[in-house]
C-alpha positions as MATLAB code, in Angstrom:
seq = 'MMDNSKSAYEAIRTAWGRGLNVLKPTQAQLEHGLELHSRVLACDTFGFLPSVWTQEVADLWKELRDGGVGARELDWRSSMARGVAGSRDPKAAEEFTAAVRATGLKCMVQTVAEGKSREEDIKRMATSAQMCRVFRKTLAHVGSSAEAYEAAAQGRVGVIWSINGPPIAGKLVDPDEELSFVETWYQLGVRLMHLTYNRRNFIGDGCAEPANGGLSELGRDLVRKMNQVGIIVDTPHSGIQTTLDAAKVSEKPMMASHTGARAVLNHMRCKTDEELKAIAATDGLVGVYVLPNMLGPNANLNTMLDHVGYIAKLIGTDHVAIGTDTTYQGPWPQGLSGYPNARYKSAWWGNWNATNHPLPHSDEAALGSLAWTNWPLYSVGLVTRGYSDGDIEKILG';
ca = [
      60.456  -15.306  -74.665;
      63.925  -15.148  -73.140;
      65.428  -11.675  -72.636;
      68.966  -11.517  -71.222;
      69.494   -7.837  -72.041;
      69.032   -6.540  -68.488;
      71.360   -9.106  -66.911;
      73.823   -8.545  -69.771;
      74.113   -4.834  -69.063;
      74.402   -5.568  -65.347;
      77.284   -7.945  -66.078;
      79.095   -5.283  -68.117;
      78.620   -2.693  -65.356;
      79.740   -5.133  -62.673;
      82.906   -5.992  -64.594;
      83.666   -2.298  -65.023;
      83.314   -1.714  -61.296;
      85.587   -4.634  -60.495;
      88.150   -3.298  -62.954;
      88.184    0.132  -61.337;
      88.505   -1.479  -57.929;
      91.588   -3.395  -59.073;
      93.308   -0.470  -60.812;
      92.297    2.290  -58.395;
      93.248    5.028  -60.885;
      93.156    8.685  -59.983;
      90.470   10.704  -61.737;
      93.134   12.233  -63.974;
      94.517    8.799  -64.897;
      91.039    7.480  -65.620;
      90.103   10.393  -67.844;
      93.425   10.349  -69.682;
      93.327    6.594  -70.263;
      89.771    6.685  -71.598;
      90.608    9.628  -73.860;
      93.649    7.808  -75.225;
      91.641    4.653  -75.815;
      88.988    6.536  -77.754;
      91.590    8.265  -79.905;
      93.991    5.506  -80.959;
      93.411    2.492  -83.184;
      93.029    0.008  -80.316;
      93.353   -3.548  -81.653;
      92.809   -6.902  -79.943;
      95.418   -9.175  -81.544;
      93.333  -12.280  -80.816;
      89.735  -12.593  -79.700;
      86.220  -13.605  -80.641;
      83.008  -11.866  -81.583;
      80.464  -11.804  -78.720;
      78.426  -14.923  -78.099;
      74.820  -14.465  -77.003;
      71.846  -16.656  -76.180;
      68.396  -16.511  -77.731;
      65.244  -18.501  -77.103;
      65.858  -20.261  -80.416;
      69.306  -21.429  -79.337;
      68.068  -22.454  -75.882;
      65.276  -24.487  -77.488;
      67.773  -26.144  -79.838;
      69.996  -27.004  -76.864;
      67.086  -28.645  -75.040;
      66.003  -30.515  -78.165;
      69.500  -31.879  -78.772;
      70.106  -32.763  -75.133;
      66.738  -34.465  -74.715;
      67.310  -36.298  -77.991;
      70.505  -37.799  -76.594;
      72.775  -36.600  -79.394;
      75.864  -36.769  -77.194;
      78.073  -34.103  -75.685;
      80.225  -33.535  -78.770;
      77.350  -32.867  -81.170;
      75.521  -30.800  -78.555;
      78.598  -28.620  -78.139;
      79.208  -28.281  -81.896;
      75.671  -27.536  -83.039;
      74.822  -25.181  -80.189;
      78.079  -23.242  -80.586;
      77.418  -22.823  -84.307;
      73.893  -21.593  -83.539;
      75.162  -19.154  -80.919;
      77.713  -17.884  -83.422;
      74.949  -16.334  -85.543;
      72.275  -15.855  -82.854;
      72.797  -12.109  -82.803;
      71.777  -11.932  -86.457;
      68.434  -13.665  -85.883;
      66.940  -11.914  -82.864;
      66.536   -8.151  -82.177;
      67.287   -8.374  -78.441;
      70.329  -10.531  -79.097;
      71.466   -8.074  -81.771;
      71.226   -5.251  -79.247;
      73.256   -7.219  -76.700;
      75.850   -8.179  -79.332;
      76.296   -4.597  -80.517;
      76.446   -3.199  -76.979;
      79.240   -5.615  -76.073;
      81.271   -4.714  -79.171;
      80.853   -0.971  -78.610;
      81.721   -1.257  -74.908;
      85.242   -2.376  -75.831;
      86.019    0.821  -77.723;
      88.064   -1.305  -80.128;
      88.771   -0.087  -83.637;
      90.140   -3.409  -84.833;
      90.332   -7.031  -83.712;
      91.748  -10.336  -84.829;
      88.973  -12.904  -84.697;
      89.635  -16.613  -84.666;
      87.153  -17.894  -87.223;
      88.081  -21.588  -87.189;
      90.037  -24.162  -85.208;
      92.029  -25.856  -87.955;
      90.589  -29.310  -87.264;
      89.503  -29.898  -90.864;
      88.962  -27.861  -94.002;
      85.258  -28.673  -94.023;
      84.675  -27.609  -90.417;
      86.795  -24.499  -90.897;
      84.659  -23.358  -93.836;
      81.478  -23.812  -91.799;
      82.920  -21.724  -88.975;
      84.154  -19.043  -91.380;
      80.615  -18.801  -92.724;
      79.271  -17.778  -89.307;
      81.759  -14.910  -89.093;
      80.961  -13.826  -92.640;
      77.270  -13.815  -91.721;
      77.835  -11.638  -88.650;
      80.064   -9.156  -90.496;
      77.436   -8.860  -93.220;
      74.433   -8.454  -90.922;
      76.260   -6.072  -88.567;
      77.942   -4.148  -91.386;
      77.236   -0.834  -89.627;
      79.317   -2.067  -86.678;
      81.799   -4.526  -88.209;
      83.914   -4.702  -91.347;
      85.871   -7.764  -92.462;
      89.293   -6.319  -93.338;
      92.429   -7.765  -94.878;
      95.011   -5.002  -94.562;
      96.026   -2.123  -92.313;
      94.666    0.317  -94.895;
      91.275   -1.392  -94.770;
      91.383   -1.370  -90.953;
      92.007    2.387  -90.871;
      89.257    2.921  -93.438;
      86.796    0.932  -91.307;
      87.783    2.886  -88.191;
      87.198    6.166  -90.020;
      83.688    4.903  -90.789;
      83.056    4.088  -87.124;
      83.272    0.341  -87.707;
      85.421   -2.301  -86.026;
      87.791   -3.939  -88.484;
      87.699   -7.738  -88.129;
      90.821   -9.632  -89.223;
      90.423  -13.380  -89.658;
      92.692  -15.909  -87.958;
      92.666  -19.719  -87.893;
      94.012  -21.987  -85.143;
      95.731  -24.423  -87.482;
      96.813  -24.923  -91.099;
      94.594  -26.541  -93.783;
      96.852  -29.559  -94.243;
      95.361  -32.682  -95.885;
      97.770  -35.041  -94.112;
      98.284  -37.516  -96.965;
     101.958  -36.522  -97.260;
     102.111  -37.551 -100.916;
     102.140  -34.266 -102.816;
     103.534  -31.057 -101.263;
     101.457  -28.895 -103.591;
      98.305  -30.667 -102.409;
      99.269  -30.211  -98.767;
      99.733  -26.455  -99.183;
      97.071  -25.819 -101.828;
      94.484  -24.377  -99.441;
      96.819  -21.761  -97.934;
      96.177  -19.390 -100.828;
      92.455  -20.229 -100.735;
      92.351  -19.256  -97.060;
      94.070  -15.977  -97.924;
      91.527  -15.250 -100.651;
      88.708  -15.895  -98.175;
      90.258  -13.280  -95.894;
      92.493  -15.190  -93.461;
      95.505  -13.082  -92.451;
      96.922  -14.950  -89.421;
      97.318  -18.686  -88.924;
      98.665  -20.854  -86.114;
     101.302  -23.383  -87.084;
     100.046  -25.733  -84.373;
      97.600  -25.909  -81.546;
      98.751  -27.524  -78.297;
      99.307  -31.013  -79.682;
     101.666  -32.183  -82.427;
     100.489  -31.977  -86.022;
     102.155  -32.468  -89.412;
     103.775  -29.039  -89.081;
     105.436  -29.264  -85.690;
     105.052  -29.733  -81.955;
     102.562  -27.768  -79.912;
     103.356  -26.355  -76.492;
     101.845  -29.373  -74.686;
     104.154  -31.899  -76.379;
     106.952  -33.030  -74.041;
     109.244  -33.965  -76.960;
     109.553  -30.325  -78.098;
     110.472  -31.549  -81.576;
     110.241  -28.300  -83.513;
     109.153  -27.693  -87.108;
     108.881  -30.548  -89.591;
     110.136  -30.188  -93.169;
     106.527  -29.660  -94.226;
     106.330  -27.004  -91.528;
     109.231  -25.151  -93.068;
     107.514  -25.310  -96.453;
     104.331  -23.978  -94.850;
     106.118  -20.993  -93.294;
     107.615  -20.114  -96.682;
     104.209  -20.495  -98.351;
     102.551  -18.262  -95.751;
     105.273  -15.649  -96.284;
     104.688  -15.815 -100.030;
     100.894  -15.601  -99.834;
     100.681  -12.968  -97.095;
      99.400  -14.857  -94.041;
     101.194  -14.022  -90.787;
     102.888  -16.945  -89.037;
     101.366  -17.161  -85.538;
     102.888  -19.302  -82.764;
     100.918  -18.751  -79.521;
     100.223  -22.465  -79.025;
     103.431  -23.749  -80.618;
     106.191  -25.427  -78.667;
     109.446  -23.691  -77.836;
     111.502  -25.276  -80.615;
     108.692  -24.892  -83.153;
     108.581  -21.173  -82.388;
     112.360  -20.795  -82.611;
     112.512  -22.759  -85.865;
     109.712  -20.675  -87.379;
     111.553  -17.473  -86.473;
     114.641  -18.731  -88.313;
     112.696  -19.730  -91.434;
     110.274  -16.821  -91.681;
     111.385  -13.860  -93.767;
     108.383  -11.816  -92.637;
     107.357  -10.554  -89.167;
     105.674  -13.282  -87.127;
     103.505  -13.269  -84.028;
     102.498  -14.969  -80.851;
      99.111  -13.274  -80.834;
      97.949  -14.381  -77.372;
     100.410  -15.611  -74.798;
     102.225  -14.580  -71.619;
     105.751  -14.388  -70.232;
     107.051  -17.659  -68.822;
     109.363  -15.705  -66.544;
     106.221  -14.333  -64.861;
     104.301  -17.643  -64.837;
     105.792  -21.023  -65.700;
     102.939  -22.266  -67.895;
     103.081  -24.166  -71.182;
     101.182  -21.363  -72.953;
     103.660  -18.687  -71.880;
     106.697  -17.866  -74.002;
     110.279  -18.117  -72.806;
     112.617  -15.147  -73.065;
     114.358  -16.889  -75.967;
     111.088  -17.219  -77.879;
     110.084  -13.625  -77.181;
     113.423  -12.339  -78.435;
     113.242  -14.556  -81.532;
     109.796  -13.203  -82.430;
     110.965   -9.622  -81.901;
     113.995  -10.306  -84.112;
     111.608  -10.894  -87.031;
     110.151   -7.441  -86.275;
     107.191   -9.379  -84.929;
     104.572   -8.881  -82.251;
     103.584  -10.594  -78.996;
     100.050  -10.220  -77.652;
      99.295  -10.846  -73.968;
      96.094  -12.714  -73.139;
      93.736  -11.995  -70.245;
      92.987  -15.582  -69.158;
      93.531  -15.625  -65.389;
      94.561  -19.261  -64.961;
      97.352  -18.681  -67.504;
      98.514  -15.388  -65.967;
      99.113  -16.354  -62.362;
      97.519  -17.197  -59.003;
      94.542  -14.949  -58.201;
      95.238  -13.079  -61.441;
      93.474   -9.854  -62.327;
      94.044   -6.873  -64.613;
      97.192   -5.921  -62.730;
      98.652   -9.379  -63.400;
      98.061   -8.981  -67.120;
      99.818   -5.618  -66.959;
     102.735   -7.338  -65.197;
     103.130   -9.656  -68.208;
     102.903   -6.701  -70.602;
     105.498   -4.843  -68.553;
     107.927   -7.751  -68.470;
     107.713   -8.311  -72.222;
     107.947   -4.588  -72.979;
     111.110   -4.323  -70.884;
     112.602   -7.409  -72.558;
     111.884   -6.666  -76.234;
     110.419   -3.142  -76.328;
     106.970   -1.615  -76.684;
     107.216   -1.914  -80.474;
     106.772   -5.666  -80.054;
     104.099   -6.068  -77.371;
     100.315   -5.849  -77.633;
      97.185   -7.274  -76.001;
      95.457  -10.315  -77.486;
      92.733  -11.223  -75.033;
      91.832  -14.763  -76.200;
      88.327  -14.137  -74.906;
      85.117  -12.239  -75.625;
      81.805  -11.234  -74.116;
      79.587  -14.243  -73.459;
      75.952  -13.610  -72.689;
      74.483  -14.858  -69.403;
      73.657  -18.568  -69.367;
      69.866  -19.075  -69.516;
      68.308  -20.102  -66.233;
      67.275  -23.740  -66.058;
      69.407  -24.836  -69.009;
      71.728  -27.746  -68.320;
      73.997  -30.047  -70.290;
      75.107  -33.598  -69.642;
      76.377  -34.304  -66.121;
      80.085  -35.216  -66.107;
      80.300  -34.906  -69.915;
      83.749  -35.373  -71.447;
      84.027  -33.024  -74.402;
      86.402  -34.193  -77.126;
      87.583  -30.627  -77.743;
      89.250  -30.726  -74.321;
      91.265  -33.756  -75.431;
      92.019  -32.182  -78.817;
      93.412  -29.117  -77.086;
      95.179  -31.177  -74.410;
      93.441  -29.088  -71.768;
      93.730  -31.132  -68.587;
      94.273  -30.554  -64.898;
      98.011  -31.182  -65.177;
      98.399  -28.466  -67.792;
      96.096  -26.099  -65.902;
      96.933  -26.391  -62.193;
      95.487  -22.992  -61.252;
      91.816  -22.909  -60.218;
      89.095  -21.486  -62.445;
      88.348  -17.796  -61.993;
      85.558  -15.549  -63.266;
      87.941  -12.589  -63.611;
      87.910  -12.715  -67.435;
      84.168  -13.268  -67.694;
      82.781  -10.976  -65.004;
      85.754   -9.245  -63.419;
      88.553   -6.807  -64.140;
      89.823   -8.749  -67.175;
      86.442   -8.808  -68.937;
      86.572   -8.192  -72.699;
      84.195   -5.251  -72.365;
      86.739   -3.640  -70.016;
      89.138   -2.933  -72.882;
      89.094    0.831  -72.135;
      90.343    0.012  -68.631;
      93.297   -1.875  -70.113;
      94.348    1.508  -71.502;
      93.751    3.152  -68.133;
      95.908    0.440  -66.585;
      98.769    1.287  -68.926;
      98.457    4.923  -67.851;
      98.683    3.903  -64.182;
     101.900    2.006  -64.995;
     103.542    5.189  -66.237;
     103.882    4.444  -69.949;
     104.170    7.427  -72.269;
     101.283    8.168  -74.619;
     103.466    7.058  -77.515;
     104.234    3.704  -75.912;
     100.585    3.164  -75.000;
      99.587    3.816  -78.593;
     102.132    1.205  -79.729;
     100.831   -1.389  -77.263;
      97.196   -0.742  -78.137;
      97.564   -0.637  -81.885;
];
């Protein structure tokens, strides 16, 4: 029977040590930052629930791989199994809970689906619903700030649902049909939704599209519908013009829940000053991610804080937050392998290629200073940068 618990705790401790080594806080700064983090409603504006391995999932992986199902199905079925693995195995449940508690978060936005199709989105939502139900002493699916505060008072982490794309049918015959599932998504608990991912869709251009075409007419209708229903317009993967157009159309605060500052790193996933100001003008919020190859060369926790600092100076601490775009991922089982040189279709769907990601891969977000379980050190980092307690509370929550 596989047991990753020991190596999991070692990984969390190692990441913590690397974080302290990067920040080098004084004892007073460390203690103050940790106290602040424990006291405020710290919220990750975009992340994922922990993903852990069990013997059952490892066996399924081997069965699928040996059966020659292909890289796409192997990736899909194993990821779905890992999504609920913590609910089916006591050791995995312990690892899952330990990772959540290590963050000290009171609230988080969880991406529950990718927006590829309504059918796939519902299946992915079901895994999150399962985890929130099974881990109801730790998690609470929430749909408002009042519910988030109530969950925090109960010692639970409020989980807000987000989706990476709109539930558009794509027939372009009946506008009511195209937008009919927006209210359904709201009723299921979705509170944030991307207009686009990196590529172009029926709504507008993503950040990887060279044309930078902006919002379509259907996209404008979608923004209005989201405003009406109560789903926040989110533009982290949207192109420059799409983001600017959305800010003009939206009558409610909008977000870029996980991004960076393009003035700090010229990367397609980072927002320009014009975009950042447009989002702030809606009374919106910008979350900074912790992905090193989208923060800068040799990026670490200090680099993330540089992005936070730039955005805070540009648009104010009322409009900046941290949206990690990552989570804790349990150690990969020894001896488990996939297909050599596999080309996963999700990489094409997301337009993730070497041209768009010129910086080398780094383990800083998985095992280093930027690790999701190091959330308390993000707060310590803000203390080391000299922010007031009031500003830190704004950035965290």
